[in-house]
Structure formats: C-alpha cells, structure tokens
C-alpha positions as CSV (number, residue, x, y, z in Angstrom):
1,M,-46.5,-79.8,8.8
2,R,-45.6,-80.5,12.4
3,S,-42.3,-82.3,13.0
4,F,-42.2,-85.2,15.5
5,V,-39.7,-87.9,16.2
6,V,-40.6,-91.2,17.9
7,V,-37.8,-91.4,20.4
8,S,-38.3,-94.9,21.9
9,A,-37.4,-97.6,19.4
10,C,-37.7,-100.4,22.0
11,F,-41.3,-99.2,22.8
12,V,-42.2,-99.2,19.1
13,A,-40.8,-102.8,18.8
14,L,-42.9,-103.9,21.9
15,V,-46.0,-102.4,20.4
16,G,-45.4,-104.0,17.1
17,A,-45.0,-107.4,18.8
18,R,-48.4,-106.9,20.5
19,T,-50.3,-105.7,17.5
20,A,-49.3,-108.0,14.6
21,G,-52.1,-109.2,12.3
22,A,-54.6,-106.3,12.5
23,T,-57.5,-106.5,10.0
24,T,-58.5,-103.8,7.5
25,P,-60.0,-100.6,9.1
26,L,-63.8,-100.0,8.8
27,T,-65.3,-97.8,6.1
28,C,-65.9,-94.9,8.5
29,S,-62.3,-94.7,9.6
30,D,-61.5,-91.5,7.6
31,P,-62.5,-88.3,9.5
32,N,-63.1,-86.6,6.1
33,Q,-65.6,-89.3,4.9
34,P,-69.1,-90.1,6.1
35,K,-69.4,-91.4,9.7
36,C,-71.0,-94.6,10.9
37,T,-74.4,-94.4,12.6
38,I,-75.9,-96.2,15.6
39,V,-79.3,-95.6,17.2
40,L,-78.9,-95.9,21.0
41,S,-81.5,-97.1,23.6
42,T,-81.0,-93.7,25.2
43,G,-82.8,-92.1,22.2
44,I,-79.6,-90.6,20.7
45,T,-78.7,-91.2,17.1
46,M,-74.9,-91.2,17.4
47,R,-72.5,-90.7,14.5
48,Y,-68.9,-91.9,14.9
49,H,-65.6,-92.8,13.3
50,E,-64.0,-96.1,13.9
51,V,-60.7,-97.6,12.9
52,G,-59.1,-101.0,13.6
53,P,-60.5,-104.6,13.9
54,S,-63.9,-104.9,15.4
55,D,-62.7,-107.8,17.6
56,G,-59.7,-105.8,19.0
57,P,-59.5,-104.2,22.5
58,V,-61.8,-101.2,22.4
59,V,-60.8,-97.6,23.1
60,F,-63.3,-94.8,23.0
61,L,-62.0,-91.3,22.3
62,L,-64.4,-88.6,23.7
63,H,-64.1,-85.0,22.6
64,G,-64.6,-81.7,24.5
65,Y,-67.4,-79.2,24.7
66,T,-68.7,-78.0,21.3
67,D,-66.1,-80.2,19.6
68,T,-66.7,-83.3,17.5
69,S,-64.9,-86.6,16.8
70,R,-62.6,-84.6,14.5
71,S,-60.9,-83.0,17.6
72,L,-59.3,-86.4,18.5
73,S,-58.8,-87.6,14.9
74,L,-55.0,-86.8,14.9
75,V,-54.5,-88.7,18.1
76,M,-56.6,-91.5,16.8
77,A,-54.6,-91.8,13.5
78,T,-51.3,-92.0,15.3
79,L,-52.5,-94.4,18.0
80,H,-53.8,-96.7,15.2
81,R,-50.4,-96.7,13.5
82,L,-48.8,-97.6,16.8
83,M,-51.3,-100.2,17.9
84,P,-53.3,-101.3,14.9
85,R,-55.0,-104.1,16.8
86,L,-57.0,-101.6,18.8
87,D,-60.6,-101.0,17.9
88,L,-60.7,-97.1,18.2
89,I,-64.1,-95.5,18.3
90,A,-64.5,-91.7,18.3
91,P,-68.2,-90.6,18.6
92,D,-69.8,-87.3,18.2
93,L,-71.3,-86.9,21.7
94,R,-75.0,-86.1,22.1
95,G,-75.8,-82.7,20.7
96,H,-72.4,-82.3,19.1
97,G,-71.3,-82.8,15.5
98,Q,-73.7,-85.0,13.6
99,S,-75.2,-86.8,16.6
100,S,-78.7,-85.8,17.6
101,L,-79.8,-83.5,20.4
102,P,-81.5,-85.2,23.3
103,A,-85.2,-85.2,22.5
104,G,-86.7,-85.5,26.0
105,S,-89.8,-83.3,26.5
106,G,-88.1,-81.3,29.2
107,C,-84.8,-80.8,27.4
108,P,-85.5,-77.5,25.5
109,A,-86.8,-75.7,28.6
110,A,-84.0,-77.0,30.8
111,P,-81.1,-78.1,28.6
112,D,-78.7,-78.8,31.4
113,T,-80.9,-81.7,32.6
114,C,-80.2,-83.6,29.4
115,F,-76.4,-82.9,29.2
116,Q,-75.2,-84.2,32.6
117,P,-72.1,-86.3,32.6
118,I,-74.2,-89.3,33.5
119,D,-76.3,-88.8,30.3
120,F,-73.2,-88.8,28.1
121,A,-71.9,-91.9,30.0
122,R,-75.2,-93.8,29.5
123,D,-74.9,-93.1,25.8
124,I,-71.5,-94.8,25.8
125,V,-72.7,-97.7,27.8
126,A,-75.7,-98.1,25.5
127,F,-73.2,-98.1,22.5
128,M,-71.2,-100.8,24.3
129,D,-74.3,-102.9,25.0
130,Q,-75.5,-102.7,21.4
131,R,-72.1,-103.6,20.1
132,H,-71.6,-106.4,22.7
133,I,-68.5,-104.6,24.1
134,Q,-68.0,-105.7,27.7
135,R,-65.1,-103.3,28.7
136,A,-63.2,-100.5,27.1
137,T,-60.5,-98.0,27.8
138,I,-61.9,-94.4,27.8
139,V,-59.8,-91.5,26.5
140,G,-61.3,-88.1,27.1
141,H,-60.4,-84.5,26.4
142,S,-61.8,-81.6,28.4
143,M,-65.6,-82.1,28.8
144,G,-64.9,-85.7,27.5
145,T,-62.8,-86.3,30.7
146,L,-65.9,-85.6,32.8
147,V,-67.7,-88.2,30.9
148,A,-64.8,-90.6,31.3
149,Q,-64.7,-89.9,35.0
150,E,-68.4,-90.7,35.2
151,L,-67.9,-93.9,33.4
152,G,-65.1,-94.9,35.7
153,L,-67.2,-94.0,38.8
154,S,-70.7,-95.1,37.9
155,F,-69.8,-98.1,35.5
156,P,-66.5,-99.4,36.8
157,Q,-67.2,-102.9,35.6
158,R,-67.2,-101.5,32.0
159,V,-63.9,-99.6,32.2
160,D,-60.4,-101.0,31.8
161,K,-58.3,-97.8,32.0
162,L,-58.9,-94.0,31.8
163,V,-56.9,-91.4,30.0
164,L,-57.8,-87.8,31.0
165,I,-56.4,-85.0,28.8
166,S,-56.9,-81.4,30.0
167,T,-59.1,-82.4,33.0
168,A,-60.1,-81.3,36.5
169,T,-62.2,-82.5,39.3
170,D,-64.9,-79.9,38.7
171,G,-66.1,-77.2,36.4
172,Q,-66.8,-74.7,39.2
173,S,-63.3,-73.5,40.1
174,E,-62.1,-71.9,36.9
175,P,-63.5,-68.4,36.2
176,P,-63.4,-68.6,32.3
177,L,-66.2,-71.2,32.3
178,G,-68.5,-69.1,34.4
179,D,-67.6,-66.0,32.3
180,L,-68.6,-67.8,29.2
181,F,-71.9,-69.0,30.6
182,Y,-73.0,-65.9,32.4
183,G,-71.0,-63.2,30.6
184,L,-71.4,-64.2,27.0
185,I,-74.2,-66.8,26.6
186,G,-76.5,-65.3,29.3
187,S,-75.7,-61.6,28.9
188,V,-75.1,-61.2,25.2
189,W,-76.5,-64.1,23.2
190,E,-79.8,-64.5,25.2
191,P,-81.0,-60.9,24.9
192,A,-80.0,-60.9,21.2
193,Y,-82.1,-63.9,20.5
194,I,-85.0,-62.6,22.5
195,D,-84.8,-59.3,20.6
196,A,-84.9,-61.4,17.4
197,G,-88.2,-63.0,18.5
198,Y,-87.0,-66.3,20.0
199,T,-88.0,-67.7,23.4
200,W,-85.0,-68.7,25.6
201,P,-83.8,-71.4,26.0
202,D,-86.6,-73.6,24.5
203,G,-87.0,-71.6,21.3
204,V,-83.2,-71.7,20.5
205,Y,-82.6,-75.4,21.5
206,G,-81.9,-76.6,17.9
207,V,-80.7,-73.2,16.5
208,P,-77.0,-72.5,15.9
209,G,-75.3,-69.4,17.2
210,T,-74.7,-68.2,13.6
211,V,-78.4,-67.1,13.3
212,A,-78.4,-64.1,15.8
213,A,-75.6,-64.2,18.3
214,P,-73.6,-61.0,17.9
215,G,-70.1,-61.5,16.7
216,F,-70.5,-65.3,16.9
217,D,-68.3,-66.2,13.9
218,D,-65.5,-64.0,15.2
219,F,-65.8,-65.4,18.7
220,V,-65.5,-69.0,17.4
221,R,-62.7,-68.3,15.0
222,Y,-60.5,-65.8,16.9
223,A,-61.2,-66.7,20.6
224,W,-62.9,-70.1,21.1
225,T,-60.9,-72.2,18.6
226,A,-57.8,-69.9,18.3
227,D,-54.6,-71.9,18.9
228,A,-51.1,-70.5,18.1
229,I,-49.5,-74.0,18.1
230,A,-52.0,-76.3,16.3
231,D,-51.8,-76.7,12.6
232,P,-53.9,-73.9,11.1
233,A,-55.2,-76.2,8.4
234,F,-56.5,-78.6,11.0
235,V,-58.1,-75.8,13.1
236,S,-59.8,-74.5,10.0
237,Q,-61.7,-77.9,9.8
238,I,-62.7,-77.5,13.5
239,V,-64.3,-74.1,13.1
240,P,-67.3,-74.8,10.9
241,E,-68.2,-77.9,13.0
242,T,-68.1,-75.7,16.1
243,E,-70.2,-73.0,14.5
244,A,-72.9,-75.6,13.7
245,T,-73.3,-76.7,17.3
246,P,-76.9,-75.9,18.4
247,L,-77.4,-73.5,21.2
248,G,-79.1,-76.2,23.2
249,T,-75.7,-77.8,23.5
250,W,-73.8,-74.6,24.2
251,I,-76.3,-73.8,27.0
252,G,-77.0,-77.2,28.4
253,A,-73.6,-78.8,28.3
254,L,-71.8,-75.8,29.8
255,Q,-74.3,-75.4,32.6
256,A,-73.9,-79.1,33.4
257,I,-70.1,-78.7,33.4
258,L,-70.4,-75.9,35.9
259,E,-72.5,-78.1,38.2
260,V,-70.0,-81.0,38.3
261,D,-67.8,-81.6,41.4
262,N,-66.1,-84.9,41.5
263,T,-63.5,-83.9,44.0
264,Q,-64.6,-86.4,46.6
265,R,-66.0,-89.0,44.2
266,L,-62.7,-89.4,42.5
267,T,-61.1,-90.6,45.8
268,Q,-62.9,-93.9,45.1
269,L,-61.8,-94.3,41.5
270,K,-60.4,-97.8,40.9
271,A,-59.5,-97.7,37.2
272,P,-55.8,-97.2,36.4
273,T,-55.6,-93.6,35.1
274,F,-53.3,-91.5,33.0
275,V,-53.7,-87.7,33.2
276,A,-52.1,-85.4,30.7
277,W,-52.0,-81.6,31.5
278,A,-50.4,-78.8,29.5
279,V,-48.5,-76.0,31.2
280,Q,-50.4,-73.2,29.4
281,D,-53.9,-74.7,29.9
282,D,-56.0,-71.5,30.2
283,L,-59.1,-73.3,31.6
284,F,-57.6,-75.7,34.1
285,S,-54.7,-74.1,36.0
286,R,-52.0,-76.0,37.9
287,T,-53.8,-75.1,41.2
288,I,-56.9,-76.8,39.8
289,E,-54.8,-79.7,38.7
290,Q,-53.4,-80.2,42.3
291,K,-57.0,-80.8,43.5
292,L,-57.2,-83.6,41.0
293,I,-53.8,-85.0,42.0
294,D,-54.9,-84.9,45.6
295,S,-58.1,-86.8,44.9
296,L,-56.3,-89.5,42.8
297,T,-53.6,-89.9,45.5
298,V,-56.4,-90.8,47.9
299,A,-57.8,-93.1,45.3
300,A,-54.4,-94.8,45.0
301,H,-54.6,-95.5,48.7
302,N,-58.0,-97.0,48.2
303,G,-56.9,-99.4,45.5
304,G,-56.5,-97.2,42.4
305,S,-53.5,-95.9,40.6
306,F,-52.5,-93.0,38.4
307,W,-49.8,-91.3,36.4
308,W,-49.9,-87.5,35.9
309,K,-47.7,-85.9,33.2
310,Q,-47.0,-82.3,32.3
311,Y,-46.7,-81.2,28.7
312,G,-44.7,-78.1,27.9
313,V,-42.3,-76.1,30.1
314,L,-42.9,-72.4,29.5
315,P,-45.3,-70.6,31.9
316,A,-47.9,-68.5,30.1
317,P,-46.6,-65.0,29.2
318,A,-48.2,-62.0,31.0
319,D,-49.6,-60.7,27.7
320,G,-51.8,-63.9,27.4
321,S,-50.1,-65.1,24.2
322,Q,-49.4,-68.8,23.8
323,T,-45.9,-70.1,23.5
324,D,-46.2,-73.7,24.7
325,F,-48.9,-76.4,24.9
326,G,-52.3,-75.4,26.2
327,H,-55.8,-76.7,26.7
328,N,-56.2,-78.1,23.2
329,I,-53.1,-80.3,23.4
330,V,-54.9,-82.9,21.4
331,W,-54.6,-80.6,18.4
332,E,-51.1,-79.4,19.3
333,A,-49.2,-82.5,20.1
334,P,-51.3,-85.5,19.0
335,D,-48.4,-87.8,18.2
336,A,-46.8,-87.2,21.6
337,L,-50.1,-88.0,23.3
338,A,-50.7,-91.1,21.2
339,L,-47.2,-92.3,22.1
340,D,-47.9,-91.8,25.8
341,I,-51.4,-93.4,25.6
342,A,-49.9,-96.4,23.8
343,S,-47.2,-96.7,26.4
344,F,-49.8,-96.5,29.2
345,L,-51.9,-99.2,27.6
346,V,-48.9,-101.5,27.1
347,S,-46.8,-100.9,30.3
348,G,-49.2,-99.1,32.6
349,R,-47.3,-95.8,32.5
350,P,-46.6,-93.0,30.0
351,T,-43.2,-92.5,28.5
352,N,-40.4,-90.6,30.3
353,V,-40.1,-88.2,27.5
354,L,-40.7,-84.4,28.1
355,F,-42.6,-82.9,25.2
356,H,-42.6,-79.1,24.6
357,S,-43.0,-76.7,21.8
358,G,-40.2,-75.5,19.6
359,Y,-40.8,-71.8,20.6
360,P,-39.3,-69.4,19.6
361,Q,-37.6,-71.0,16.6
362,D,-40.6,-73.0,15.4
363,I,-43.7,-72.9,17.6
364,H,-45.4,-75.7,15.5
365,R,-42.6,-78.2,16.2
366,V,-42.9,-80.7,19.0
367,V,-39.6,-81.2,20.9
368,A,-39.0,-84.5,22.6
369,V,-36.4,-84.7,25.4
370,P,-35.9,-88.3,26.7
371,G,-35.7,-88.9,30.4
372,R,-36.9,-85.5,31.4
373,A,-40.7,-86.0,31.8
374,I,-42.4,-84.2,34.7
375,L,-44.5,-86.9,36.3
376,V,-46.5,-87.6,39.4
377,H,-47.4,-91.2,40.3
378,A,-49.2,-93.1,43.0
379,Q,-50.5,-96.7,43.4
C-alpha cells in the first residue's frame, strides 16, 4: 500500500472549514459496485460513479483513452475526503466502460466522426442539462483533457475551472500515438480481423480486441497498462476493463485524438486552469508541454490564468524503464493530485509541495518535499 503524508495542516484545516456538513454519498459512489445510469439527449446511455451531496459544487472527472471511471477513482476518493461538500461525478465516456457506443448510422464506417472532442463535450453538457447543473469544474486525464479543453473553449459559460492532467495542445506531435494507430491498429489488427472474416472498420465496431487481435491480451497487460509505480492490485482492475473496450472506440477515439490541434484555440481560454505533468510522461514530452505553456501564457494575457506543475524529478532512463511519475500519474500519485486539485479549488493555485517517487528505495512510495514544487504561472 502506497505511503503518503499530507504535509499542509493549515490547508486541511481550511478545507475542513469550507466543507462541513456534507450529506451522505450516493449509492453509486463505490467504484466496485454498480454504477448509476443516465440516458442523454445525445443518444448515449452513460454509466457513472458519483460521491458527495447532489447540491454541492460539481466536479466532473474525465478519464483517458480506453480507460473507464475507475482510472480516476483513487483521486476521486481522496478528493472526497478532503472536500466532502463537492459533488464528484466520474462518467464512463462514450464507447468506454459500460457507457454505450455512439449509434449514429455513419459511426461504424467512420468511427472518428463520432468520437471527436466536441462529441464527448456535448455528452457532458447534456448530462449537466438533465441534472440542472449550471456550471462545473472539469478534471481530465489524457484524452479526458482534450474533452475538458473543448468544454472550456466551446462551452465557457458552463465551466468554472479546468484541471488538465497529462495533457497537450494536440495529438499530432507525439510519435507513439501515430505508431499505435498506424503501426498496430492499422497494420496488425486490421488485417487479422479481415482474415477472420470481418469487414473493417464497420464490422468490428462493437467487437473487442480479444476476439482476433494478435497478442491483444499481452499488449494490454504488459505494454498499454504497464506501470512500474502504480499499485499492481489497482492496475489489475484496470486491465479487464481496457480489454473489453470495443474496437470502434480504439479506432475512432484515437483517430480523433490525432486530428486535434488546439494550439491556437487555447490562446483564448478564459477558465482558470491547473496543469499537472509528470517528468516521465512517455506520450507528452516536455517539448510538447512547452507548446501548451506558450498557448496558456497568451491566454493569460487575454484574460485567462494558469498554473503548471511538474510531478517527479528523475528524467527517464535510457533503457526506457520507469523510475518516477509518468503518463498515468492518476494511478501513481492520486493523493498528491487530489491535494493539489483541492488547493486549486480553494485558493486558485496548487500546493508548493514537490512530489516524486521513492526510487530506488521504494518506487511505490510518494515523497513530498514542501516548498520545492516546480511551477509555472501566468495571469
């Protein structure tokens, strides 16, 4: 079990003063129990977990590509303990987890047209409309940050603040994403399914990769969800949910990600934003991160504001092994992220604590060093 110490007693006291009197959590608050269901005007039947009072300030937690609401469940649990008055909602996004695939007539033949960030964003707005939620803070991880960005840009009147964890301005600049789409999905999985008698992509739209994708289970377990720092027991819960993701989602959502470029659009972002980036993120490099910082700096001059924070201190080793926090920081340091999110919600900025792994003595331990955070800020 991961060790973590909350280092700011005065912050905890402040949060406690702001959150007294929270009501009992809802019945779908446990990620190991059945989820709640809502049928959206966008045609999606969405499943979700929710904890906290239904009349509290709303925070949506949006997971990454091929993940589910479970991916942010550890962050959600700690954030609820810190700020029990928040209404925390973690949905399975369209085509992920137990939520339905988009059912438009053109979706199977062109999945990317039904998995654009604006499609995901409209689902969240439809959820808010149905629940009479006027505004919310949006927390996103990886692909979920592109949805969060879209909400902040296309529906600014519905967004209070943004938290972007493991994010970038676009999906075009980092080679691993293109390698996955063209090298594995297009060059290995597609011919395998065609050889098995399926048409591509319409015939595999609702079919999981476990049916005929060569080496699919090993890919998911030992490459896609592999994480040296995260609790192995938690990752073991992620694996079967990822394996159940239909190929329509694998194809459509990734192609849509590769088409996104918000570099210029983000210069107009007005919502106060907190960005969390991990030093060994193997998808979004520090170079890619600088593009984001540059865009948000322009946004700050246009009336926005942001804080950017680095997690971890060790550069990635040449052999590719992981020794410090990486792309899936929501699995690796959920308590640290929750503390910074709570601080951002209360004070408008993350804590000044540097968080890094306990490598080499204990890679699963989160080390907290007060006053040493690596931050960038503009307003």
